PDB file of N, CA, C and O in Angstrom, chain B, residues numbered from 101:
ATOM      1  N   MET B 101     192.944  56.410 298.991  1.00  0.00           N
ATOM      2  CA  MET B 101     191.631  56.975 298.927  1.00  0.00           C
ATOM      3  C   MET B 101     191.286  57.754 297.861  1.00  0.00           C
ATOM      4  O   MET B 101     190.125  57.793 297.454  1.00  0.00           O
ATOM      5  N   HIS B 102     192.285  58.456 297.305  1.00  0.00           N
ATOM      6  CA  HIS B 102     192.035  59.267 296.020  1.00  0.00           C
ATOM      7  C   HIS B 102     191.787  58.461 294.816  1.00  0.00           C
ATOM      8  O   HIS B 102     191.082  58.905 293.910  1.00  0.00           O
ATOM      9  N   VAL B 103     192.362  57.236 294.758  1.00  0.00           N
ATOM     10  CA  VAL B 103     192.116  56.399 293.633  1.00  0.00           C
ATOM     11  C   VAL B 103     190.637  56.028 293.413  1.00  0.00           C
ATOM     12  O   VAL B 103     190.116  55.943 292.301  1.00  0.00           O
ATOM     13  N   LEU B 104     190.017  55.816 294.591  1.00  0.00           N
ATOM     14  CA  LEU B 104     188.570  55.461 294.610  1.00  0.00           C
ATOM     15  C   LEU B 104     187.720  56.488 294.093  1.00  0.00           C
ATOM     16  O   LEU B 104     186.611  56.195 293.647  1.00  0.00           O
ATOM     17  N   LEU B 105     188.149  57.689 294.112  1.00  0.00           N
ATOM     18  CA  LEU B 105     187.315  58.791 293.568  1.00  0.00           C
ATOM     19  C   LEU B 105     187.359  58.794 292.019  1.00  0.00           C
ATOM     20  O   LEU B 105     186.498  59.418 291.397  1.00  0.00           O
ATOM     21  N   LEU B 106     188.293  58.146 291.411  1.00  0.00           N
ATOM     22  CA  LEU B 106     188.345  58.022 289.960  1.00  0.00           C
ATOM     23  C   LEU B 106     187.399  56.929 289.460  1.00  0.00           C
ATOM     24  O   LEU B 106     187.154  56.866 288.255  1.00  0.00           O
ATOM     25  N   PHE B 107     186.894  56.125 290.263  1.00  0.00           N
ATOM     26  CA  PHE B 107     186.118  54.907 289.812  1.00  0.00           C
ATOM     27  C   PHE B 107     184.767  55.019 290.526  1.00  0.00           C
ATOM     28  O   PHE B 107     184.581  54.343 291.538  1.00  0.00           O
ATOM     29  N   PRO B 108     183.791  55.855 290.047  1.00  0.00           N
ATOM     30  CA  PRO B 108     182.659  55.998 290.852  1.00  0.00           C
ATOM     31  C   PRO B 108     181.736  54.674 290.785  1.00  0.00           C
ATOM     32  O   PRO B 108     180.872  54.514 291.648  1.00  0.00           O
ATOM     33  N   SER B 109     181.911  53.784 289.820  1.00  0.00           N
ATOM     34  CA  SER B 109     181.064  52.579 289.856  1.00  0.00           C
ATOM     35  C   SER B 109     181.608  51.672 291.029  1.00  0.00           C
ATOM     36  O   SER B 109     180.821  50.940 291.630  1.00  0.00           O
ATOM     37  N   ASP B 110     182.854  51.710 291.337  1.00  0.00           N
ATOM     38  CA  ASP B 110     183.458  50.933 292.593  1.00  0.00           C
ATOM     39  C   ASP B 110     182.840  51.551 293.866  1.00  0.00           C
ATOM     40  O   ASP B 110     182.454  50.815 294.774  1.00  0.00           O
ATOM     41  N   VAL B 111     182.753  52.760 293.938  1.00  0.00           N
ATOM     42  CA  VAL B 111     182.196  53.529 295.141  1.00  0.00           C
ATOM     43  C   VAL B 111     180.720  53.228 295.333  1.00  0.00           C
ATOM     44  O   VAL B 111     180.231  53.169 296.462  1.00  0.00           O
ATOM     45  N   ILE B 112     179.994  53.032 294.200  1.00  0.00           N
ATOM     46  CA  ILE B 112     178.548  52.722 294.243  1.00  0.00           C
ATOM     47  C   ILE B 112     178.418  51.286 294.712  1.00  0.00           C
ATOM     48  O   ILE B 112     177.568  50.999 295.555  1.00  0.00           O
ATOM     49  N   ILE B 113     179.229  50.373 294.194  1.00  0.00           N
ATOM     50  CA  ILE B 113     179.234  49.002 294.697  1.00  0.00           C
ATOM     51  C   ILE B 113     179.471  48.738 296.131  1.00  0.00           C
ATOM     52  O   ILE B 113     178.790  47.945 296.781  1.00  0.00           O
ATOM     53  N   LEU B 114     180.532  49.477 296.643  1.00  0.00           N
ATOM     54  CA  LEU B 114     180.909  49.498 298.018  1.00  0.00           C
ATOM     55  C   LEU B 114     179.762  49.962 298.776  1.00  0.00           C
ATOM     56  O   LEU B 114     179.312  49.258 299.679  1.00  0.00           O
ATOM     57  N   LEU B 115     179.247  51.093 298.485  1.00  0.00           N
ATOM     58  CA  LEU B 115     178.076  51.655 299.142  1.00  0.00           C
ATOM     59  C   LEU B 115     176.797  50.786 299.277  1.00  0.00           C
ATOM     60  O   LEU B 115     176.117  50.759 300.302  1.00  0.00           O
ATOM     61  N   THR B 116     176.534  50.090 298.170  1.00  0.00           N
ATOM     62  CA  THR B 116     175.516  49.194 298.136  1.00  0.00           C
ATOM     63  C   THR B 116     175.656  48.049 299.082  1.00  0.00           C
ATOM     64  O   THR B 116     174.723  47.697 299.805  1.00  0.00           O
ATOM     65  N   VAL B 117     176.851  47.457 299.077  1.00  0.00           N
ATOM     66  CA  VAL B 117     177.216  46.465 299.983  1.00  0.00           C
ATOM     67  C   VAL B 117     177.055  46.859 301.354  1.00  0.00           C
ATOM     68  O   VAL B 117     176.432  46.152 302.146  1.00  0.00           O
ATOM     69  N   GLY B 118     177.605  47.995 301.688  1.00  0.00           N
ATOM     70  CA  GLY B 118     177.465  48.535 303.036  1.00  0.00           C
ATOM     71  C   GLY B 118     176.097  48.812 303.554  1.00  0.00           C
ATOM     72  O   GLY B 118     175.785  48.546 304.715  1.00  0.00           O
ATOM     73  N   VAL B 119     175.231  49.379 302.640  1.00  0.00           N
ATOM     74  CA  VAL B 119     173.925  49.649 303.006  1.00  0.00           C
ATOM     75  C   VAL B 119     173.136  48.263 303.125  1.00  0.00           C
ATOM     76  O   VAL B 119     172.257  48.143 303.978  1.00  0.00           O
ATOM     77  N   ASN B 120     173.455  47.245 302.277  1.00  0.00           N
ATOM     78  CA  ASN B 120     172.856  45.996 302.367  1.00  0.00           C
ATOM     79  C   ASN B 120     173.148  45.404 303.733  1.00  0.00           C
ATOM     80  O   ASN B 120     172.234  45.012 304.459  1.00  0.00           O
ATOM     81  N   LEU B 121     174.381  45.344 304.066  1.00  0.00           N
ATOM     82  CA  LEU B 121     174.792  44.819 305.382  1.00  0.00           C
ATOM     83  C   LEU B 121     174.242  45.543 306.540  1.00  0.00           C
ATOM     84  O   LEU B 121     173.914  44.901 307.538  1.00  0.00           O
ATOM     85  N   GLU B 122     174.099  46.946 306.493  1.00  0.00           N
ATOM     86  CA  GLU B 122     173.541  47.626 307.588  1.00  0.00           C
ATOM     87  C   GLU B 122     171.910  47.321 307.743  1.00  0.00           C
ATOM     88  O   GLU B 122     171.315  47.138 308.805  1.00  0.00           O
ATOM     89  N   HIS B 123     171.389  47.315 306.498  1.00  0.00           N
ATOM     90  CA  HIS B 123     169.943  47.177 306.436  1.00  0.00           C
ATOM     91  C   HIS B 123     169.517  45.766 307.046  1.00  0.00           C
ATOM     92  O   HIS B 123     168.534  45.664 307.781  1.00  0.00           O
ATOM     93  N   ASP B 124     170.254  44.778 306.722  1.00  0.00           N
ATOM     94  CA  ASP B 124     169.948  43.358 307.220  1.00  0.00           C
ATOM     95  C   ASP B 124     170.545  43.161 308.548  1.00  0.00           C
ATOM     96  O   ASP B 124     170.398  42.066 309.091  1.00  0.00           O
ATOM     97  N   ASP B 125     171.235  44.141 309.163  1.00  0.00           N
ATOM     98  CA  ASP B 125     171.807  44.037 310.379  1.00  0.00           C
ATOM     99  C   ASP B 125     172.768  42.805 310.538  1.00  0.00           C
ATOM    100  O   ASP B 125     172.694  42.035 311.495  1.00  0.00           O
ATOM    101  N   LEU B 126     173.663  42.689 309.528  1.00  0.00           N
ATOM    102  CA  LEU B 126     174.614  41.523 309.492  1.00  0.00           C
ATOM    103  C   LEU B 126     175.922  42.086 309.910  1.00  0.00           C
ATOM    104  O   LEU B 126     176.216  43.263 309.697  1.00  0.00           O
ATOM    105  N   GLY B 127     176.724  41.221 310.519  1.00  0.00           N
ATOM    106  CA  GLY B 127     177.954  41.658 311.246  1.00  0.00           C
ATOM    107  C   GLY B 127     179.137  41.274 310.419  1.00  0.00           C
ATOM    108  O   GLY B 127     178.959  41.085 309.216  1.00  0.00           O
ATOM    109  N   LEU B 128     180.288  41.145 310.922  1.00  0.00           N
ATOM    110  CA  LEU B 128     181.600  41.009 310.214  1.00  0.00           C
ATOM    111  C   LEU B 128     181.579  39.691 309.462  1.00  0.00           C
ATOM    112  O   LEU B 128     182.119  39.611 308.359  1.00  0.00           O
ATOM    113  N   GLY B 129     180.971  38.654 310.026  1.00  0.00           N
ATOM    114  CA  GLY B 129     180.926  37.413 309.357  1.00  0.00           C
ATOM    115  C   GLY B 129     180.385  37.462 307.934  1.00  0.00           C
ATOM    116  O   GLY B 129     180.847  36.729 307.059  1.00  0.00           O
ATOM    117  N   ALA B 130     179.406  38.328 307.711  1.00  0.00           N
ATOM    118  CA  ALA B 130     178.690  38.475 306.518  1.00  0.00           C
ATOM    119  C   ALA B 130     179.528  39.258 305.427  1.00  0.00           C
ATOM    120  O   ALA B 130     179.375  39.063 304.222  1.00  0.00           O
ATOM    121  N   VAL B 131     180.383  40.117 305.935  1.00  0.00           N
ATOM    122  CA  VAL B 131     181.196  40.813 304.994  1.00  0.00           C
ATOM    123  C   VAL B 131     182.537  40.208 304.638  1.00  0.00           C
ATOM    124  O   VAL B 131     183.211  40.691 303.728  1.00  0.00           O
ATOM    125  N   LEU B 132     182.939  39.152 305.344  1.00  0.00           N
ATOM    126  CA  LEU B 132     184.140  38.423 305.108  1.00  0.00           C
ATOM    127  C   LEU B 132     184.222  37.808 303.602  1.00  0.00           C
ATOM    128  O   LEU B 132     185.230  37.881 302.900  1.00  0.00           O
ATOM    129  N   PRO B 133     183.035  37.211 303.233  1.00  0.00           N
ATOM    130  CA  PRO B 133     183.014  36.630 301.758  1.00  0.00           C
ATOM    131  C   PRO B 133     183.291  37.719 300.744  1.00  0.00           C
ATOM    132  O   PRO B 133     183.993  37.527 299.751  1.00  0.00           O
ATOM    133  N   PHE B 134     182.722  38.848 301.030  1.00  0.00           N
ATOM    134  CA  PHE B 134     182.892  39.957 300.007  1.00  0.00           C
ATOM    135  C   PHE B 134     184.273  40.551 300.053  1.00  0.00           C
ATOM    136  O   PHE B 134     184.792  40.946 299.008  1.00  0.00           O
ATOM    137  N   ILE B 135     184.921  40.638 301.250  1.00  0.00           N
ATOM    138  CA  ILE B 135     186.260  41.129 301.321  1.00  0.00           C
ATOM    139  C   ILE B 135     187.210  39.973 300.647  1.00  0.00           C
ATOM    140  O   ILE B 135     188.117  40.315 299.887  1.00  0.00           O
ATOM    141  N   ALA B 136     186.994  38.733 300.922  1.00  0.00           N
ATOM    142  CA  ALA B 136     187.773  37.604 300.366  1.00  0.00           C
ATOM    143  C   ALA B 136     187.614  37.587 298.837  1.00  0.00           C
ATOM    144  O   ALA B 136     188.620  37.438 298.145  1.00  0.00           O
ATOM    145  N   ALA B 137     186.464  37.724 298.304  1.00  0.00           N
ATOM    146  CA  ALA B 137     186.296  37.686 296.864  1.00  0.00           C
ATOM    147  C   ALA B 137     186.848  38.890 296.202  1.00  0.00           C
ATOM    148  O   ALA B 137     187.462  38.787 295.140  1.00  0.00           O
ATOM    149  N   THR B 138     186.648  40.066 296.807  1.00  0.00           N
ATOM    150  CA  THR B 138     187.283  41.252 296.275  1.00  0.00           C
ATOM    151  C   THR B 138     188.757  41.223 296.190  1.00  0.00           C
ATOM    152  O   THR B 138     189.352  41.664 295.207  1.00  0.00           O
ATOM    153  N   THR B 139     189.434  40.635 297.360  1.00  0.00           N
ATOM    154  CA  THR B 139     190.882  40.528 297.484  1.00  0.00           C
ATOM    155  C   THR B 139     191.351  39.571 296.366  1.00  0.00           C
ATOM    156  O   THR B 139     192.300  39.890 295.649  1.00  0.00           O
ATOM    157  N   LEU B 140     190.702  38.412 296.212  1.00  0.00           N
ATOM    158  CA  LEU B 140     191.063  37.411 295.182  1.00  0.00           C
ATOM    159  C   LEU B 140     191.053  37.991 293.784  1.00  0.00           C
ATOM    160  O   LEU B 140     191.992  37.918 292.992  1.00  0.00           O
ATOM    161  N   ILE B 141     189.843  38.596 293.562  1.00  0.00           N
ATOM    162  CA  ILE B 141     189.799  39.211 292.222  1.00  0.00           C
ATOM    163  C   ILE B 141     190.767  40.274 291.879  1.00  0.00           C
ATOM    164  O   ILE B 141     191.223  40.409 290.743  1.00  0.00           O
ATOM    165  N   ALA B 142     191.065  41.008 292.864  1.00  0.00           N
ATOM    166  CA  ALA B 142     192.185  42.097 292.712  1.00  0.00           C
ATOM    167  C   ALA B 142     193.462  41.513 292.577  1.00  0.00           C
ATOM    168  O   ALA B 142     194.240  42.033 291.777  1.00  0.00           O
ATOM    169  N   ALA B 143     193.853  40.410 293.293  1.00  0.00           N
ATOM    170  CA  ALA B 143     195.041  39.722 293.233  1.00  0.00           C
ATOM    171  C   ALA B 143     195.258  38.735 292.184  1.00  0.00           C
ATOM    172  O   ALA B 143     196.386  38.278 292.002  1.00  0.00           O
ATOM    173  N   LEU B 144     194.259  38.372 291.481  1.00  0.00           N
ATOM    174  CA  LEU B 144     194.423  37.251 290.551  1.00  0.00           C
ATOM    175  C   LEU B 144     195.373  37.523 289.385  1.00  0.00           C
ATOM    176  O   LEU B 144     196.047  36.594 288.940  1.00  0.00           O
ATOM    177  N   PRO B 145     195.460  38.755 288.868  1.00  0.00           N
ATOM    178  CA  PRO B 145     196.432  38.878 287.771  1.00  0.00           C
ATOM    179  C   PRO B 145     197.926  38.722 288.332  1.00  0.00           C
ATOM    180  O   PRO B 145     198.801  38.065 287.769  1.00  0.00           O
ATOM    181  N   LEU B 146     198.059  39.340 289.378  1.00  0.00           N
ATOM    182  CA  LEU B 146     199.434  39.171 290.124  1.00  0.00           C
ATOM    183  C   LEU B 146     199.771  37.682 290.347  1.00  0.00           C
ATOM    184  O   LEU B 146     200.827  37.183 289.957  1.00  0.00           O
ATOM    185  N   LEU B 147     198.785  36.992 291.014  1.00  0.00           N
ATOM    186  CA  LEU B 147     199.021  35.666 291.375  1.00  0.00           C
ATOM    187  C   LEU B 147     199.307  34.698 290.118  1.00  0.00           C
ATOM    188  O   LEU B 147     200.159  33.809 290.124  1.00  0.00           O
ATOM    189  N   LEU B 148     198.509  34.994 289.106  1.00  0.00           N
ATOM    190  CA  LEU B 148     198.824  34.256 287.819  1.00  0.00           C
ATOM    191  C   LEU B 148     200.097  34.526 287.210  1.00  0.00           C
ATOM    192  O   LEU B 148     200.777  33.636 286.698  1.00  0.00           O
ATOM    193  N   TYR B 149     200.459  35.819 287.256  1.00  0.00           N
ATOM    194  CA  TYR B 149     201.774  36.242 286.697  1.00  0.00           C
ATOM    195  C   TYR B 149     202.935  35.461 287.501  1.00  0.00           C
ATOM    196  O   TYR B 149     203.835  34.868 286.908  1.00  0.00           O
ATOM    197  N   LEU B 150     202.833  35.516 288.892  1.00  0.00           N
ATOM    198  CA  LEU B 150     203.802  34.769 289.543  1.00  0.00           C
ATOM    199  C   LEU B 150     203.830  33.339 289.449  1.00  0.00           C
ATOM    200  O   LEU B 150     204.890  32.737 289.622  1.00  0.00           O
ATOM    201  N   LEU B 151     202.677  32.697 289.171  1.00  0.00           N
ATOM    202  CA  LEU B 151     202.675  31.267 289.121  1.00  0.00           C
ATOM    203  C   LEU B 151     203.151  30.774 287.665  1.00  0.00           C
ATOM    204  O   LEU B 151     203.744  29.711 287.484  1.00  0.00           O
ATOM    205  N   PHE B 152     202.830  31.641 286.705  1.00  0.00           N
ATOM    206  CA  PHE B 152     203.186  31.246 285.276  1.00  0.00           C
ATOM    207  C   PHE B 152     204.116  32.294 284.754  1.00  0.00           C
ATOM    208  O   PHE B 152     203.816  32.859 283.702  1.00  0.00           O
ATOM    209  N   TYR B 153     205.201  32.604 285.377  1.00  0.00           N
ATOM    210  CA  TYR B 153     206.080  33.761 284.948  1.00  0.00           C
ATOM    211  C   TYR B 153     206.572  33.608 283.477  1.00  0.00           C
ATOM    212  O   TYR B 153     206.382  34.534 282.688  1.00  0.00           O
ATOM    213  N   SER B 154     207.144  32.562 283.123  1.00  0.00           N
ATOM    214  CA  SER B 154     207.593  32.489 281.774  1.00  0.00           C
ATOM    215  C   SER B 154     206.649  32.536 280.578  1.00  0.00           C
ATOM    216  O   SER B 154     206.903  33.121 279.525  1.00  0.00           O
ATOM    217  N   ARG B 155     205.444  31.806 280.871  1.00  0.00           N
ATOM    218  CA  ARG B 155     204.353  31.901 279.969  1.00  0.00           C
ATOM    219  C   ARG B 155     203.671  33.139 279.974  1.00  0.00           C
ATOM    220  O   ARG B 155     203.226  33.597 278.922  1.00  0.00           O
ATOM    221  N   ALA B 156     203.526  33.821 281.223  1.00  0.00           N
ATOM    222  CA  ALA B 156     202.904  35.074 281.380  1.00  0.00           C
ATOM    223  C   ALA B 156     203.797  36.112 280.679  1.00  0.00           C
ATOM    224  O   ALA B 156     203.248  36.994 280.018  1.00  0.00           O
ATOM    225  N   HIS B 157     205.123  36.066 280.779  1.00  0.00           N
ATOM    226  CA  HIS B 157     205.870  37.043 280.118  1.00  0.00           C
ATOM    227  C   HIS B 157     205.588  37.155 278.654  1.00  0.00           C
ATOM    228  O   HIS B 157     205.518  38.260 278.116  1.00  0.00           O
ATOM    229  N   ARG B 158     205.423  36.028 277.992  1.00  0.00           N
ATOM    230  CA  ARG B 158     205.177  36.004 276.511  1.00  0.00           C
ATOM    231  C   ARG B 158     203.692  36.458 276.187  1.00  0.00           C
ATOM    232  O   ARG B 158     203.433  37.090 275.163  1.00  0.00           O
ATOM    233  N   LEU B 159     202.693  36.084 277.160  1.00  0.00           N
ATOM    234  CA  LEU B 159     201.334  36.249 276.755  1.00  0.00           C
ATOM    235  C   LEU B 159     200.836  37.743 277.220  1.00  0.00           C
ATOM    236  O   LEU B 159     199.835  38.213 276.681  1.00  0.00           O
ATOM    237  N   MET B 160     201.438  38.376 278.077  1.00  0.00           N
ATOM    238  CA  MET B 160     201.051  39.695 278.595  1.00  0.00           C
ATOM    239  C   MET B 160     200.754  40.719 277.557  1.00  0.00           C
ATOM    240  O   MET B 160     199.765  41.449 277.629  1.00  0.00           O
ATOM    241  N   PRO B 161     201.594  40.762 276.626  1.00  0.00           N
ATOM    242  CA  PRO B 161     201.252  41.893 275.495  1.00  0.00           C
ATOM    243  C   PRO B 161     199.923  41.457 274.846  1.00  0.00           C
ATOM    244  O   PRO B 161     199.100  42.333 274.583  1.00  0.00           O
ATOM    245  N   GLN B 162     199.669  40.240 274.584  1.00  0.00           N
ATOM    246  CA  GLN B 162     198.394  39.807 274.008  1.00  0.00           C
ATOM    247  C   GLN B 162     197.210  40.003 274.960  1.00  0.00           C
ATOM    248  O   GLN B 162     196.143  40.385 274.480  1.00  0.00           O
ATOM    249  N   VAL B 163     197.320  39.767 276.292  1.00  0.00           N
ATOM    250  CA  VAL B 163     196.329  40.036 277.167  1.00  0.00           C
ATOM    251  C   VAL B 163     196.002  41.510 277.250  1.00  0.00           C
ATOM    252  O   VAL B 163     194.840  41.908 277.327  1.00  0.00           O
ATOM    253  N   ARG B 164     197.108  42.351 277.230  1.00  0.00           N
ATOM    254  CA  ARG B 164     196.907  43.745 277.373  1.00  0.00           C
ATOM    255  C   ARG B 164     196.138  44.269 276.067  1.00  0.00           C
ATOM    256  O   ARG B 164     195.217  45.081 276.156  1.00  0.00           O
ATOM    257  N   GLY B 165     196.546  43.793 274.962  1.00  0.00           N
ATOM    258  CA  GLY B 165     195.775  44.175 273.744  1.00  0.00           C
ATOM    259  C   GLY B 165     194.245  43.834 273.749  1.00  0.00           C
ATOM    260  O   GLY B 165     193.372  44.625 273.391  1.00  0.00           O
ATOM    261  N   TRP B 166     194.020  42.505 274.218  1.00  0.00           N
ATOM    262  CA  TRP B 166     192.632  42.150 274.361  1.00  0.00           C
ATOM    263  C   TRP B 166     191.866  43.015 275.441  1.00  0.00           C
ATOM    264  O   TRP B 166     190.703  43.370 275.251  1.00  0.00           O
ATOM    265  N   MET B 167     192.557  43.331 276.558  1.00  0.00           N
ATOM    266  CA  MET B 167     191.868  44.248 277.470  1.00  0.00           C
ATOM    267  C   MET B 167     191.586  45.544 276.988  1.00  0.00           C
ATOM    268  O   MET B 167     190.565  46.157 277.300  1.00  0.00           O
ATOM    269  N   ASN B 168     192.506  46.000 276.198  1.00  0.00           N
ATOM    270  CA  ASN B 168     192.227  47.359 275.674  1.00  0.00           C
ATOM    271  C   ASN B 168     191.073  47.308 274.766  1.00  0.00           C
ATOM    272  O   ASN B 168     190.314  48.277 274.808  1.00  0.00           O
ATOM    273  N   THR B 169     190.805  46.349 273.952  1.00  0.00           N
ATOM    274  CA  THR B 169     189.746  46.343 273.114  1.00  0.00           C
ATOM    275  C   THR B 169     188.418  45.844 273.846  1.00  0.00           C
ATOM    276  O   THR B 169     187.320  46.199 273.418  1.00  0.00           O
ATOM    277  N   HIS B 170     188.525  45.134 274.797  1.00  0.00           N
ATOM    278  CA  HIS B 170     187.352  44.508 275.476  1.00  0.00           C
ATOM    279  C   HIS B 170     187.108  44.869 276.908  1.00  0.00           C
ATOM    280  O   HIS B 170     186.459  44.134 277.653  1.00  0.00           O
ATOM    281  N   SER B 171     187.639  46.020 277.294  1.00  0.00           N
ATOM    282  CA  SER B 171     187.472  46.491 278.686  1.00  0.00           C
ATOM    283  C   SER B 171     186.014  46.641 279.089  1.00  0.00           C
ATOM    284  O   SER B 171     185.719  46.505 280.276  1.00  0.00           O
ATOM    285  N   TRP B 172     185.139  46.895 278.235  1.00  0.00           N
ATOM    286  CA  TRP B 172     183.682  47.025 278.442  1.00  0.00           C
ATOM    287  C   TRP B 172     183.192  45.700 279.029  1.00  0.00           C
ATOM    288  O   TRP B 172     182.481  45.690 280.034  1.00  0.00           O
ATOM    289  N   LEU B 173     183.586  44.536 278.378  1.00  0.00           N
ATOM    290  CA  LEU B 173     183.245  43.300 278.739  1.00  0.00           C
ATOM    291  C   LEU B 173     183.784  42.802 280.190  1.00  0.00           C
ATOM    292  O   LEU B 173     183.122  42.106 280.961  1.00  0.00           O
ATOM    293  N   ALA B 174     184.927  43.218 280.396  1.00  0.00           N
ATOM    294  CA  ALA B 174     185.588  42.898 281.774  1.00  0.00           C
ATOM    295  C   ALA B 174     184.789  43.704 282.805  1.00  0.00           C
ATOM    296  O   ALA B 174     184.584  43.152 283.885  1.00  0.00           O
ATOM    297  N   ASN B 175     184.327  44.906 282.614  1.00  0.00           N
ATOM    298  CA  ASN B 175     183.642  45.733 283.530  1.00  0.00           C
ATOM    299  C   ASN B 175     182.273  45.120 283.757  1.00  0.00           C
ATOM    300  O   ASN B 175     181.850  45.143 284.913  1.00  0.00           O
ATOM    301  N   ILE B 176     181.517  44.570 282.800  1.00  0.00           N
ATOM    302  CA  ILE B 176     180.300  43.893 282.872  1.00  0.00           C
ATOM    303  C   ILE B 176     180.473  42.641 283.743  1.00  0.00           C
ATOM    304  O   ILE B 176     179.721  42.371 284.679  1.00  0.00           O
ATOM    305  N   ILE B 177     181.518  41.903 283.362  1.00  0.00           N
ATOM    306  CA  ILE B 177     181.720  40.578 284.240  1.00  0.00           C
ATOM    307  C   ILE B 177     181.985  41.014 285.703  1.00  0.00           C
ATOM    308  O   ILE B 177     181.457  40.357 286.600  1.00  0.00           O
ATOM    309  N   VAL B 178     182.713  42.007 285.985  1.00  0.00           N
ATOM    310  CA  VAL B 178     182.991  42.324 287.367  1.00  0.00           C
ATOM    311  C   VAL B 178     181.713  42.786 287.981  1.00  0.00           C
ATOM    312  O   VAL B 178     181.389  42.349 289.086  1.00  0.00           O
ATOM    313  N   CYS B 179     180.940  43.670 287.318  1.00  0.00           N
ATOM    314  CA  CYS B 179     179.693  44.081 288.077  1.00  0.00           C
ATOM    315  C   CYS B 179     178.829  42.940 288.196  1.00  0.00           C
ATOM    316  O   CYS B 179     178.161  42.915 289.230  1.00  0.00           O
ATOM    317  N   VAL B 180     178.667  41.913 287.324  1.00  0.00           N
ATOM    318  CA  VAL B 180     177.775  40.761 287.573  1.00  0.00           C
ATOM    319  C   VAL B 180     178.293  40.028 288.805  1.00  0.00           C
ATOM    320  O   VAL B 180     177.513  39.591 289.651  1.00  0.00           O
ATOM    321  N   ILE B 181     179.641  39.894 288.898  1.00  0.00           N
ATOM    322  CA  ILE B 181     180.129  39.176 290.131  1.00  0.00           C
ATOM    323  C   ILE B 181     179.709  39.799 291.446  1.00  0.00           C
ATOM    324  O   ILE B 181     179.292  39.139 292.398  1.00  0.00           O
ATOM    325  N   PHE B 182     179.845  41.096 291.433  1.00  0.00           N
ATOM    326  CA  PHE B 182     179.455  41.874 292.670  1.00  0.00           C
ATOM    327  C   PHE B 182     178.023  41.818 292.962  1.00  0.00           C
ATOM    328  O   PHE B 182     177.567  41.689 294.098  1.00  0.00           O
ATOM    329  N   ILE B 183     177.223  41.936 291.717  1.00  0.00           N
ATOM    330  CA  ILE B 183     175.805  41.762 291.973  1.00  0.00           C
ATOM    331  C   ILE B 183     175.395  40.420 292.547  1.00  0.00           C
ATOM    332  O   ILE B 183     174.493  40.268 293.371  1.00  0.00           O
ATOM    333  N   ALA B 184     176.125  39.492 292.045  1.00  0.00           N
ATOM    334  CA  ALA B 184     175.751  38.048 292.515  1.00  0.00           C
ATOM    335  C   ALA B 184     176.202  37.939 294.039  1.00  0.00           C
ATOM    336  O   ALA B 184     175.520  37.286 294.829  1.00  0.00           O
ATOM    337  N   LEU B 185     177.350  38.584 294.427  1.00  0.00           N
ATOM    338  CA  LEU B 185     177.772  38.574 295.798  1.00  0.00           C
ATOM    339  C   LEU B 185     176.717  39.273 296.686  1.00  0.00           C
ATOM    340  O   LEU B 185     176.406  38.795 297.777  1.00  0.00           O
ATOM    341  N   ILE B 186     176.187  40.375 296.221  1.00  0.00           N
ATOM    342  CA  ILE B 186     175.231  41.051 297.006  1.00  0.00           C
ATOM    343  C   ILE B 186     173.898  40.302 297.050  1.00  0.00           C
ATOM    344  O   ILE B 186     173.260  40.276 298.102  1.00  0.00           O
ATOM    345  N   LEU B 187     173.485  39.734 296.024  1.00  0.00           N
ATOM    346  CA  LEU B 187     172.232  38.920 296.009  1.00  0.00           C
ATOM    347  C   LEU B 187     172.237  37.601 296.778  1.00  0.00           C
ATOM    348  O   LEU B 187     171.207  37.188 297.311  1.00  0.00           O
ATOM    349  N   PHE B 188     173.384  36.944 296.837  1.00  0.00           N
ATOM    350  CA  PHE B 188     173.474  35.658 297.492  1.00  0.00           C
ATOM    351  C   PHE B 188     174.341  35.864 298.622  1.00  0.00           C
ATOM    352  O   PHE B 188     174.604  34.928 299.376  1.00  0.00           O
TER     353      PHE B 188
END
């Protein structure tokens, strides 16, 4: 729970989804795609690492360098994905 406090944009996204679900009186079935997509996005780096271990071992320093210089772009992409999930 304490980790969520460090990322206010994540809290805002979660609250927006919750308010949208409550406002439209949607049940658990409507929230399952959000949970599945969130879990997949969060697990994707680990899954790719496990699937492509030898290649990933060589490429991870380059990916880390790219992420350090382009983290703003990654944040925008993630926000767009969540906005799309909320709207559709």
